[in-house]
MARDREN-689231 format. One record per residue (C-alpha): residue number from 0; x, y, z negated. Coordinates in steps of 0.25 Angstrom, whole numbers, plus 5000, padded with zeros to 4 digits. Example, Ala and Ser with C-alpha at 12.3 -4.5 7.8 and 13.67 -1.06 7.14 Angstrom:
# MARDREN-689231
num east north up
0 5049 4982 4969
1 5055 4996 4971
END
This chain:
# MARDREN-689231
num east north up
0 4709 5362 5460
1 4698 5355 5469
2 4698 5344 5479
3 4692 5347 5493
4 4678 5342 5496
5 4682 5336 5509
6 4693 5328 5501
7 4681 5323 5492
8 4673 5320 5504
9 4684 5312 5511
10 4688 5305 5498
11 4673 5300 5495
12 4672 5295 5509
13 4686 5287 5507
14 4681 5281 5494
15 4668 5277 5500
16 4674 5271 5512
17 4687 5264 5506
18 4683 5264 5491
19 4693 5269 5481
20 4701 5256 5483
21 4702 5243 5490
22 4702 5236 5477
23 4689 5240 5470
24 4675 5242 5474
25 4671 5256 5477
26 4666 5263 5464
27 4651 5266 5465
28 4654 5280 5460
29 4660 5283 5474
30 4647 5279 5481
31 4640 5289 5472
32 4649 5300 5475
33 4648 5297 5490
34 4633 5297 5489
35 4633 5311 5483
36 4641 5316 5495
37 4643 5331 5496
38 4638 5333 5482
39 4649 5324 5477
40 4660 5331 5486
41 4656 5345 5481
42 4656 5340 5467
43 4670 5334 5468
44 4676 5346 5476
45 4671 5356 5465
46 4679 5348 5454
47 4692 5353 5450
48 4703 5342 5449
49 4705 5347 5435
50 4691 5343 5432
51 4693 5328 5437
52 4699 5320 5426
53 4703 5306 5432
54 4694 5295 5427
55 4696 5281 5422
56 4701 5271 5433
57 4699 5256 5433
58 4712 5247 5434
59 4711 5232 5439
60 4722 5221 5440
61 4720 5217 5455
62 4728 5205 5460
63 4736 5208 5472
64 4738 5193 5476
65 4738 5180 5469
66 4746 5184 5457
67 4750 5198 5457
68 4741 5210 5454
69 4740 5225 5454
70 4733 5236 5445
71 4723 5243 5453
72 4715 5255 5449
73 4701 5260 5453
74 4700 5275 5451
75 4689 5282 5444
76 4680 5285 5456
77 4681 5300 5454
78 4696 5299 5454
79 4695 5291 5467
80 4688 5302 5474
81 4697 5313 5469
82 4710 5306 5472
83 4705 5302 5486
84 4701 5317 5489
85 4714 5322 5483
86 4722 5312 5492
87 4714 5315 5504
88 4716 5330 5502
89 4731 5330 5498
90 4735 5317 5505
91 4742 5325 5517
92 4751 5331 5507
93 4756 5318 5502
94 4757 5312 5516
95 4766 5323 5521
96 4776 5320 5510
97 4777 5305 5514
98 4787 5300 5525
99 4781 5303 5539
100 4773 5292 5546
101 4781 5293 5558
102 4793 5288 5551
103 4786 5274 5549
104 4791 5272 5535
105 4780 5274 5526
106 4767 5267 5531
107 4758 5266 5518
108 4746 5275 5516
109 4749 5287 5526
110 4738 5297 5522
111 4729 5300 5534
112 4714 5301 5529
113 4703 5298 5539
114 4688 5301 5540
115 4685 5286 5536
116 4691 5288 5522
117 4705 5282 5524
118 4717 5289 5517
119 4728 5282 5525
120 4733 5281 5540
121 4728 5267 5544
122 4739 5267 5555
123 4750 5266 5544
124 4747 5253 5539
125 4753 5240 5533
126 4754 5234 5547
127 4761 5246 5553
128 4771 5246 5541
129 4775 5231 5544
130 4775 5234 5559
131 4784 5245 5557
132 4793 5237 5548
133 4794 5226 5558
134 4798 5236 5569
135 4808 5243 5560
136 4814 5229 5556
137 4819 5227 5571
138 4830 5237 5568
139 4835 5231 5555
140 4840 5217 5552
141 4835 5218 5537
142 4823 5223 5530
143 4820 5225 5515
144 4806 5223 5510
145 4803 5231 5497
146 4791 5232 5488
147 4789 5242 5477
148 4784 5235 5464
149 4770 5239 5459
150 4771 5252 5467
151 4758 5259 5464
152 4759 5256 5449
153 4773 5261 5448
154 4772 5275 5455
155 4778 5285 5445
156 4768 5297 5443
157 4778 5307 5442
158 4784 5303 5455
159 4770 5303 5462
160 4768 5317 5455
161 4781 5323 5461
162 4777 5318 5475
163 4763 5324 5474
164 4769 5337 5469
165 4779 5337 5482
166 4766 5335 5490
167 4761 5348 5485
168 4748 5343 5479
169 4740 5353 5471
170 4744 5352 5456
171 4729 5349 5452
172 4728 5337 5462
173 4742 5332 5458
174 4738 5333 5443
175 4725 5326 5446
176 4732 5314 5453
177 4742 5312 5442
178 4731 5313 5431
179 4724 5302 5439
180 4736 5293 5439
181 4740 5295 5425
182 4726 5292 5421
183 4726 5279 5429
184 4740 5275 5423
185 4736 5279 5409
186 4747 5290 5409
187 4758 5281 5414
188 4766 5288 5424
189 4766 5277 5434
190 4756 5271 5444
191 4745 5275 5453
192 4732 5267 5455
193 4732 5255 5464
194 4719 5255 5472
195 4714 5269 5476
196 4717 5272 5491
197 4720 5287 5488
198 4732 5283 5479
199 4740 5277 5490
200 4745 5290 5495
201 4750 5293 5481
202 4758 5281 5481
203 4764 5284 5494
204 4768 5298 5490
205 4774 5293 5477
206 4784 5284 5485
207 4787 5295 5495
208 4801 5298 5489
209 4805 5283 5490
210 4802 5284 5505
211 4810 5297 5506
212 4821 5291 5499
213 4822 5279 5508
214 4822 5288 5520
215 4833 5297 5514
216 4842 5285 5513
217 4840 5281 5527
218 4832 5268 5523
219 4823 5263 5534
220 4810 5258 5528
221 4795 5256 5529
222 4786 5257 5517
223 4771 5253 5515
224 4767 5257 5500
225 4777 5249 5492
226 4782 5240 5503
227 4796 5245 5508
228 4803 5239 5520
229 4817 5243 5523
230 4825 5241 5535
231 4840 5238 5534
232 4852 5235 5542
233 4859 5224 5533
234 4856 5216 5521
235 4865 5224 5513
236 4858 5237 5517
237 4845 5230 5513
238 4850 5226 5499
239 4855 5240 5497
240 4842 5247 5501
241 4834 5238 5491
242 4843 5244 5480
243 4841 5258 5486
244 4826 5257 5487
245 4825 5251 5473
246 4833 5263 5468
247 4825 5273 5475
248 4812 5267 5469
249 4817 5267 5455
250 4822 5282 5456
251 4810 5287 5463
252 4799 5280 5454
253 4805 5269 5446
254 4799 5259 5457
255 4804 5246 5459
256 4804 5235 5470
257 4798 5222 5469
258 4810 5212 5469
259 4802 5200 5474
260 4797 5208 5486
261 4811 5214 5490
262 4816 5207 5503
263 4827 5208 5513
264 4823 5202 5526
265 4831 5201 5539
266 4824 5206 5552
267 4817 5193 5556
268 4812 5190 5542
269 4806 5204 5540
270 4799 5204 5553
271 4793 5191 5550
272 4789 5198 5537
273 4783 5209 5544
274 4775 5200 5553
275 4769 5193 5541
276 4764 5207 5535
277 4758 5211 5548
278 4752 5198 5555
279 4740 5191 5551
280 4740 5176 5550
281 4725 5173 5551
282 4721 5159 5547
283 4711 5157 5558
284 4705 5165 5570
285 4694 5170 5562
286 4704 5177 5552
287 4712 5182 5564
288 4699 5188 5570
289 4695 5195 5557
290 4709 5201 5555
291 4709 5206 5569
292 4696 5213 5566
293 4702 5219 5554
294 4714 5224 5561
295 4705 5231 5572
296 4698 5239 5561
297 4710 5241 5552
298 4721 5244 5562
299 4728 5232 5556
300 4729 5238 5542
301 4726 5228 5532
302 4723 5238 5522
303 4713 5246 5530
304 4699 5245 5526
305 4690 5241 5537
306 4676 5245 5537
307 4665 5235 5540
308 4657 5247 5547
309 4669 5249 5557
310 4669 5234 5561
311 4661 5231 5574
312 4649 5221 5572
313 4656 5211 5581
314 4669 5211 5572
315 4661 5211 5559
316 4655 5198 5563
317 4669 5192 5562
318 4668 5194 5547
319 4657 5183 5546
320 4657 5174 5534
321 4660 5162 5541
322 4673 5167 5547
323 4678 5173 5534
324 4675 5160 5527
325 4682 5152 5538
326 4695 5161 5536
327 4695 5160 5521
328 4692 5145 5521
329 4703 5142 5531
330 4713 5149 5521
331 4708 5141 5510
332 4708 5128 5517
333 4723 5128 5519
334 4731 5118 5511
335 4738 5130 5505
336 4730 5143 5507
337 4737 5155 5511
338 4732 5164 5501
339 4740 5176 5505
340 4734 5176 5519
341 4720 5173 5512
342 4722 5185 5503
343 4725 5193 5516
344 4713 5189 5523
345 4704 5192 5511
346 4710 5206 5510
347 4706 5208 5525
348 4692 5205 5521
349 4693 5215 5510
350 4698 5225 5521
351 4685 5225 5528
352 4676 5221 5516
353 4667 5211 5523
354 4660 5202 5514
355 4660 5189 5522
356 4671 5182 5514
357 4665 5185 5500
358 4657 5172 5499
359 4668 5163 5503
360 4678 5171 5493
361 4667 5168 5482
362 4664 5154 5486
363 4679 5150 5487
364 4685 5159 5476
365 4692 5148 5469
366 4700 5144 5481
367 4703 5159 5484
368 4708 5163 5470
369 4722 5167 5475
370 4715 5177 5483
371 4706 5182 5472
372 4711 5197 5472
373 4708 5198 5487
374 4695 5192 5485
375 4691 5202 5475
376 4696 5213 5483
377 4687 5208 5494
378 4675 5208 5485
379 4678 5223 5482
380 4679 5226 5497
381 4666 5220 5502
382 4658 5230 5508
383 4642 5231 5509
384 4642 5223 5522
385 4634 5210 5519
386 4634 5198 5527
387 4635 5188 5515
388 4625 5181 5506
389 4629 5189 5494
390 4619 5183 5485
391 4626 5169 5486
392 4639 5176 5482
393 4634 5183 5470
394 4633 5171 5460
395 4647 5166 5464
396 4653 5180 5462
397 4647 5179 5448
398 4653 5166 5445
399 4667 5172 5450
400 4666 5182 5439
401 4668 5170 5429
402 4680 5165 5437
403 4693 5166 5427
404 4701 5173 5438
405 4690 5183 5441
406 4688 5185 5426
407 4703 5188 5423
408 4703 5201 5432
409 4694 5213 5432
410 4696 5216 5446
411 4691 5203 5451
412 4679 5204 5442
413 4676 5218 5447
414 4677 5214 5462
415 4666 5204 5459
416 4657 5213 5451
417 4658 5224 5461
418 4653 5215 5472
419 4639 5214 5465
420 4637 5229 5465
421 4642 5230 5480
422 4634 5218 5485
423 4620 5218 5477
424 4617 5205 5486
425 4626 5197 5476
426 4614 5199 5466
427 4616 5192 5452
428 4614 5206 5445
429 4607 5199 5434
430 4620 5192 5430
431 4628 5204 5430
432 4618 5212 5422
433 4618 5201 5411
434 4634 5201 5411
435 4635 5216 5410
436 4637 5217 5394
437 4648 5206 5394
438 4657 5212 5405
439 4668 5223 5405
440 4664 5238 5409
441 4671 5236 5422
442 4661 5226 5427
443 4649 5232 5419
444 4651 5244 5429
445 4650 5234 5441
446 4637 5228 5435
447 4631 5242 5433
448 4634 5245 5448
449 4628 5231 5452
450 4615 5234 5444
451 4614 5248 5450
452 4616 5242 5464
453 4605 5232 5461
454 4595 5242 5455
455 4595 5236 5441
456 4588 5248 5435
457 4584 5243 5422
458 4597 5237 5419
459 4604 5250 5422
460 4595 5257 5413
461 4598 5248 5401
462 4613 5252 5402
463 4611 5266 5398
464 4614 5264 5384
465 4627 5257 5387
466 4632 5269 5396
467 4640 5276 5385
468 4648 5263 5383
469 4652 5261 5398
470 4665 5265 5404
471 4665 5276 5414
472 4665 5267 5426
473 4653 5260 5421
474 4646 5273 5416
475 4647 5278 5431
476 4641 5265 5436
477 4630 5267 5426
478 4627 5281 5430
479 4626 5276 5445
480 4617 5265 5441
481 4608 5275 5434
482 4604 5280 5448
483 4594 5268 5449
484 4586 5272 5437
485 4573 5280 5438
486 4576 5294 5441
487 4571 5301 5428
488 4577 5290 5420
489 4590 5291 5427
490 4591 5306 5426
491 4588 5305 5411
492 4599 5295 5408
493 4609 5302 5417
494 4607 5315 5410
495 4611 5309 5397
496 4625 5305 5402
497 4636 5314 5402
498 4646 5315 5413
499 4660 5309 5410
500 4666 5315 5423
501 4664 5321 5436
502 4660 5308 5443
503 4649 5306 5433
504 4643 5319 5437
505 4642 5314 5451
506 4636 5301 5448
507 4626 5307 5439
508 4622 5317 5450
509 4621 5305 5460
510 4613 5297 5450
511 4603 5308 5447
512 4600 5310 5462
513 4597 5295 5465
514 4583 5293 5470
END
């Protein structure tokens, strides 16, 4: 069983454009595969799925807000390519089994891939969900707000497998997906990875039986991922339906509702709640201007990535450092800073990946600590667009690596380390090279990539004796870094290395051919 070459072409474009996740820097291996172009697509499309054993993923504790967190996963890059290609090729089969769009019930991740690399229909967004909820609530005096607890991590593999069988996925494709999930969850039959864009459709098809059960019982509802809004004619009906939904979730997948997020609201209160979800509350005219620009290019979807290359020159000028600094400083100057709104604004900066707020976030990090997760995701999102004096920021970022909160969390550290290999203007390579022996393999990989990006040929050469001791992610970064060695030395060294998997074969092919 093989995956079509067109599917790989689309998947690679998707991963280069949107990365494998909004949470992590794009793995350098994906750039290598993209540079190989048709050679890589031909190689991948000739592989039988049975030849492709899922590789080791990376797991991180990623804070969601000030105190709560989630476990996020970055797939092995080859797995990211195969999963994206599979979902692209067979996603229509899954989408056809879901509740139809015209019902205006299920709004999350409606499969509709486009040529720019997006998987999902941008018209079915968070804002549309809440607007429809607002409209429907006009006909009902009561509304129930429900939230499924830890949804992605609690999805039952057997339930998902049954749904994929009903979607008539080829057996080898189904087997590969389930092997991937079992490997990520260490053979535990629950949970799908949080992070990869391609996984969202799997989550949606897994909960499709719940949607169908609600419809068959005549329950009027709207759903966006794990948020379920139900419309009722009385408070008694509302309380009864909460119990019914809890029973459906338990019988379908042993899922449970979050008690603290369960609410029954009268019409006026619910409509106020909807408005809070939809409306922006900018702190000043500068923020209002920035948010209006983002709405223009994202269609009002706060989860839609906005490409800097798509923004007009005049609009791009509005993201200047002075304006962003003024917005951030106005939030912090409040007697009691509204950190919820501030986190929201920093997420909008991440949505576009413009670096104009980086220096302020670094300089005032101590005051911005309640937004630390958003700041680190902002670090990850920053594109190659440069309008800042990055060399000024580098030393402060290194100091942040010594911060107790940053040191407590690998995701925070990784977001900073990775900045140095995506922004070589940050400099300070010498400090990283001196620290290489004393840090974990996770960050050693980032330093190897930084050395490669800075053409530190002699230092890369000195690593060859340590290659056998590296983990697989660091080994691949070393193979890529070898491309800067003199041609004959590089070929001799690479020829001594055995390939651990199919991705290694591609990287070695690329490294040998570098001029």
